[in-house]
N, C-alpha and C positions, 0 to 999 in steps of 0.2 A: 587555685581559688581566685576568682575575679573579685575586684573591688572597685568602688568609685573613689577617686582621690579626694583628699580633703578639700574644703572650700577653696576655690581658686581665685577668689576676689583679691587676695593679697598673697605675698610670698610668706609662707609659713616658715618661721625660723627653724623649727625642728626638722622640717622636710629639707630645707636648704642645708642644714648641718649634716643630715644623713647623706644627702647627695655629695656634699663636699668630701666626706670621709671615704665614700666609695670611689669617687673620681681620683682622689689622691693615691689610691692603691692600684688604679687601673693602668695598664700598659697599652691596651688596644681599644680605641674608641671610634665608633662610626657615627657620623652625623648626617642625617637626611635633611637637606635644605630645601625649603619651598618658598612660595610667593610672599608669605607673611614676613620673611626676613627682609625682603625688598620693600614691603609696604611701609616699614619703619623709615625708609628713605623717601617716601612719598610716591612710590610707583603704584598704579592701580593693579589690583589682583585679577580683574576680569572674572571674578568668581561670585557665586551666590547672587544676591539681589543686584549687584553692580556688574554683572557679567556680560552686559551688552556693550557693543561699540557701534554707534550709529544704527541702532535697532538690530544689529546682527549679533548672533550668538558667537562670542569670540572663539569658542572651541570648534565651531563649524568652519572657521576661516583658517585654522591651524592644521590643515591637511593638504597633501599633494593633490587630492581631487578638487579641492576648492581652488587651488592655483590654476589647474588645467581649465576649470570652468570659467573663472573670472580673475585672471592674473592682475588686472588693474585694481580691483577692489582689494585683493589680498596684499598687493604692494602698498596701497594706501594705509592699510591696517598695520603692516609691519614698519612702514616709514614712521608712523605715529609712535609706535613702541620704541623704535630706535631713537627717535628724537627725545622721548621722555627719559629713556635710560641714560642718554648722554648728558641730560640736564641734571640728573640725580647724582648724589654723592654717597659713597659707602657710609654706613652708620657704625656705631660702636660694636654691634654684634658681628658685622663683617670683620672688623679689625680684631675682635677678641678671638674669633675662630681662626684667623690667620696667625695670630700669636700662639694659639694652642698648637697649630701645626708645626710652628718653629720649635716649640718647647717639647712636643711629644711626637717622636718619630713614628709611633704606632697609631697616630690619628689619621683618619681618612674621611673626607667630606664628599658626599654624593649630592650634587646640586641639580635640582629640577629647574633652576632659574636660567634664563638666557640673556640677562641684562648686563653681564660683565662686571658687576659690582664687586664680587669676591676677588676677581683678578685685579681690579683697581685698588683693592685693599692689600695687595701684595701677598695674597694667599699662595703658598708654595704650589706650583703647578703639579708636582708629583703627588700631592695629597689632596687634589681636587679633581673629581670625576664629573664631567658635564654630561648629564644623562640625555639632555635634549639639544645639545649644541649651543650656538650663540646667535644672537640677532645680527651680528656683524660679519658673519661669513656668508658669502654669496657664491652661487655656482651657476653653471650654464643650465638653462632650462630645456635645452635640446634633449628629448627623450632618448636619442641615440647615444647620448653620453660622451661628450668630447673630453671630459675630465677637467675642465677649467673650474677653478675655485680660487677665491681670495678673501682675505679679511679686509673689510672696507669700513672705515669710521666716518666717511664723508656724510654730512647732514645738511641738506637732503642728498641722497645718493645720486639723484638726477634732479634738475630744476623743476620738472613737472610734479615732483613729490614734496615740494616745499610745504612746511606747516605754517598756518593752518590750511587744511583742505576741506574743512567742514562745509557741507552744502554743495561741493563740487560734484561733477558727474563721475560715474564709476568707469570712465573709459580706461583703456589700457595705456598707461604711461610707458614711454620708451625707456627701458633700463639697460640698453646696451651702451657701451663706452668705447673709447678709442682702443683700450687694451683688449676688449673682447666685444666683437661686433654683434653677437647674438643676444637674444633675450636672456636676462639673468633672473634668478629667483632666490629667495631666502633659503639658506642651507641649514634647515633645522630638522632634528629627529622628529618623525611623525608620531602622533599619539597612537597608542595601542601597540607599540613595539614591545619586544620581549625584554626580559631582564638580562642585562649584560653580565658576562662572567666576571666575578671579582672575588678575590680571596678575602673572606671575612672570618676565617678561623681565628679563634681566641679573642674575638671581640667581647669586651666585658660590659660596655655601656653604649648601646645605640641611643642617639640623642636626636630625635626628630625635631627640627626647628620649624616654626609655623608655616603652614601653607593653607590658608583658608579655602574651602572649609575642611579638607580631609586628606592632607598629604600622607599621614601614616595609614590611611585606609584604602588608598587607590593603588591598584597593581599596574605596572610591575614594580613600582617603587616600594610598595609595602612589603614585597617579598624579601627585601634585604633585612628589614626589621624582623620579620617572621623567622628567617634563617638564623639570624644572630641570637634571637631568643631561644631557638631550639638548641643552640650550642651553649646555653647557660647564661647569656647576657641579660642584664636588667635594662628596662626601657624608661627613658625620661622624655616626656613630651612638653614642649613649650608652645603655647598657642593662646590666641585670644578667645577661642570658642570652647567652652566647657563641654559641649556635646561632641567634640571631635575625638572619637574613640578609636584606638588602633584596630586594625582589621581583625586581629585575634582577640579583641577585648582586653580589659584590664586584668592584670595578674598581681598577686601579692608581691609587694616590693617595688612596683612601678612608681614613678614620680610624675606628677602633672603640675606645671607651673603656668598660671594664666597671667598674661601681661605682654607689653610691648617687647619685642625681641631685643631692641637696642638697649633696654634697661635690664631685662632678665638674664640674657645670655652672658654678658660680662660678669655679672655677680656670680652666676653658677660656676664659671670657669676660674674664679679668683685663686683657688688653691694651687693651680698650675701656672697661671699667667700673671698673677698679681693684679694690681689696679690698672685698668686700661683707659686712656684718654682718647675717646673717639675723635675729638677735634684735633688731637696731636698725632694724627696718622696711626693711631691705635697701638702705639708702643707702650710697654709696661712703664708705669711711673716709678 
């Protein structure tokens, strides 16, 4: 039976208590992480009304086809995103999730984010699946496929991509380097890919963390939540948008908590991780 969660304007103490009791008994937890998690660190989501970058639809730029058509424009977009990500800092929710991974071996996070903030919060690598790759991996753009790739945190990656570039022409900047003389491109998972194989048997609590406007509703990511629910898991959604409904709708026993991830997530995870000081590298107090 579907239901609408209680008023999401504040954290309902009874709902928090109910979630705490369930989490305390859980051994396997799955978290689906989206852009709202990084929005708490000041990163733009490029979603909804703010989804444009220089009048371009951001989702149209995040495809292999867009790079083939206009590599200069795509590199300017990704250079901006790389710069913003490197300026941002992990927030308390990143640290809380990393601490949960250390305290709960059966916890697995599936991240749709490419900004590297979870990694910088020391989230254990074995418990963090990057569904779309990372902004900082680049590879050879030669369609013949020479196999070259590297992780590169240089900002800007080449001088012609220095920030700000607003108002500049959309010419093709040279992104070859001494290490690799051919054109390079961002090495990100394209949109529309299939759901990766992942063992989510015995998951008891899928925990979609905010991704405005609809992380738990967009496939293939939503498929993990659906599969976990089919196996008997209960679903908890943390989001700023009350209208963000899971793809399968609400079911009896679901939780919805509206608010900033940096505030809500640490409180929800307290029974396992204790109090977390985001400013103190996220370790339990």
